[in-house]
C-alpha positions in Angstrom: 169.8 106.4 236.5 165.6 106.4 235.8 164.9 106.5 240.2 167.0 109.9 239.8 165.4 111.7 236.5 161.5 110.4 237.9 162.3 112.1 241.5 161.7 115.7 241.5 163.5 116.2 244.7 167.5 116.3 242.4 166.1 118.8 240.6 167.3 120.3 244.4 163.8 121.8 245.1 161.9 119.8 248.5 158.4 118.8 246.9 155.5 118.2 248.8 152.7 116.2 248.9 153.3 113.7 246.5 151.9 110.4 249.1 148.1 110.7 250.7 148.0 107.8 253.5 149.9 106.2 251.5 148.8 107.1 248.1 149.6 108.6 244.9 148.6 112.1 244.5 148.8 114.0 240.4 152.0 116.3 239.6 149.5 119.1 239.7 148.9 119.3 243.5 152.8 118.9 245.0 154.1 122.1 246.6 157.4 123.0 245.2 159.7 125.4 247.3 160.5 128.0 245.7 164.3 128.3 246.0 166.8 125.8 245.8 167.1 124.0 249.8 170.2 121.5 247.6 172.4 121.8 244.0 170.6 119.9 242.2 171.2 116.9 239.7 169.5 117.3 236.9 167.2 120.4 235.0 164.1 120.7 235.2 163.8 120.3 231.3 164.9 116.6 232.1 163.1 116.1 234.9 160.2 116.2 232.9 162.2 114.8 230.5 161.6 111.3 231.5 158.4 112.8 232.9 156.3 113.8 230.1 153.0 114.5 231.3 151.0 118.1 231.1 151.1 118.1 234.2 153.9 119.7 235.6 152.1 123.6 235.1 152.9 123.4 239.2 156.7 122.8 239.4 158.5 126.7 239.7 160.6 127.4 236.1 163.8 127.5 235.8 164.3 131.4 235.7 163.2 131.1 239.7 166.2 130.1 241.1 168.5 130.9 239.0 168.8 129.4 236.1 170.5 126.3 234.3 173.3 128.7 234.4 173.9 128.6 236.8 173.1 125.3 237.6 175.8 124.2 235.6 178.8 126.0 237.3 177.3 124.4 240.0 177.2 121.0 238.3 180.9 121.5 236.8 183.3 118.4 238.1 180.9 116.5 239.3 
């Protein structure tokens, strides 16, 4: 469960640049896809809550790809 909450791909977006030459890159330098590339397993809010940091400024807002209402509808029955 912890691995899911700490990995940004489970928000439904693609994230590039998390590593450079095998080293972790700070989150403010990550590049996020503007739209979902697959159905999310966790909300943006759940991801931020599990990863407390002031560095999530580059993360797209929940409303930019349908918002949480659309997410909760898609996750029903999971």
